[in-house]
C-alpha positions as CSV (number, residue, x, y, z in Angstrom):
1,M,128.3,102.4,98.2
2,T,129.4,98.9,99.7
3,T,132.6,97.4,98.2
4,I,133.6,93.9,98.7
5,R,137.2,92.7,98.6
6,D,139.5,90.1,99.9
7,A,140.7,90.7,103.6
8,T,144.3,91.7,103.9
9,P,146.6,91.5,107.0
10,S,145.8,95.4,107.4
11,D,142.2,94.7,108.2
12,A,143.0,93.1,111.4
13,D,142.0,95.8,113.8
14,D,138.7,96.2,112.0
15,I,138.0,92.5,111.9
16,Y,138.8,92.3,115.6
17,R,136.5,95.1,116.3
18,L,133.6,93.5,114.5
19,L,134.2,90.1,116.1
20,S,134.4,91.5,119.4
21,G,130.9,93.0,119.0
22,F,129.4,90.0,117.5
23,V,130.4,87.1,119.7
24,T,128.5,86.6,122.8
25,S,129.7,83.2,124.2
26,Y,133.3,84.3,125.0
27,R,135.9,87.2,124.9
28,P,138.2,87.1,122.1
29,D,141.9,87.2,123.0
30,R,143.6,89.9,121.0
31,V,147.0,88.2,121.5
32,V,145.6,85.0,120.3
33,F,143.9,86.7,117.4
34,D,146.9,88.5,116.2
35,G,149.4,85.8,116.9
36,A,147.5,82.7,115.7
37,T,144.0,82.9,114.5
38,F,144.1,85.9,112.0
39,P,147.3,85.0,110.3
40,Q,146.1,81.4,109.9
41,I,142.9,82.6,108.3
42,I,144.8,84.9,106.0
43,E,147.0,82.0,105.1
44,A,144.0,79.6,104.5
45,A,142.6,82.0,102.1
46,S,145.7,82.7,100.1
47,D,145.9,78.8,99.9
48,G,142.5,78.4,98.5
49,N,141.0,76.8,101.6
50,A,138.9,79.6,102.7
51,E,137.2,82.8,101.5
52,F,137.9,85.6,103.8
53,L,136.1,89.0,102.4
54,V,135.5,92.4,103.9
55,A,132.7,94.8,103.2
56,E,133.7,98.5,103.0
57,Q,131.6,101.7,103.2
58,D,133.3,104.9,102.8
59,S,136.9,103.4,103.4
60,C,135.6,101.8,106.6
61,V,135.4,97.9,107.3
62,V,131.7,97.4,108.1
63,G,131.4,93.6,107.7
64,Y,133.3,90.4,106.9
65,L,132.6,86.9,105.5
66,L,134.7,83.9,106.4
67,A,133.9,80.6,104.5
68,V,136.1,77.8,105.6
69,C,136.5,74.4,103.5
70,M,135.9,71.5,105.7
71,P,137.3,68.1,105.2
72,P,134.8,65.7,103.5
73,P,132.6,63.7,105.9
74,C,133.3,60.0,106.4
75,S,131.1,56.9,105.9
76,P,131.0,54.8,109.0
77,A,133.4,52.3,107.3
78,E,136.0,55.1,106.5
79,R,136.2,56.6,109.9
80,S,138.9,53.9,110.9
81,S,141.0,55.2,107.9
82,N,140.8,58.9,108.5
83,C,138.4,59.4,105.6
84,S,141.2,59.2,103.0
85,N,139.1,57.5,100.4
86,S,135.8,59.4,100.9
87,P,134.1,60.2,97.7
88,W,132.0,62.9,99.1
89,P,132.7,66.4,98.4
90,S,134.1,68.8,100.8
91,R,131.7,70.9,102.8
92,C,132.1,74.6,103.5
93,G,130.8,76.8,106.3
94,A,130.5,80.5,106.6
95,V,130.5,83.2,109.3
96,V,129.2,86.5,108.1
97,R,129.2,89.8,110.2
98,V,127.2,92.7,109.0
99,P,126.1,95.4,111.3
100,R,122.3,96.3,111.4
């Protein structure tokens, strides 16, 4: 059975393993991942600015989902004012890693 739960700091090794097997355009840097990337994603999720979930099978992390809320897009007239008055809703993007 597969269980979906929030990612935690203790999932770093499993998520790095999945990330390393997924990306093809670069090699993830473990020092950067441990020192900046992973802690920032955990913080963003705890602040409500991202969803960071893992899928587990038999107590093993087999996939993850990262959905990050992005700033709202700007209209051309708002670009010079940093989009601070944009009426448009925020957009979200997602990264999903599930083995085949």
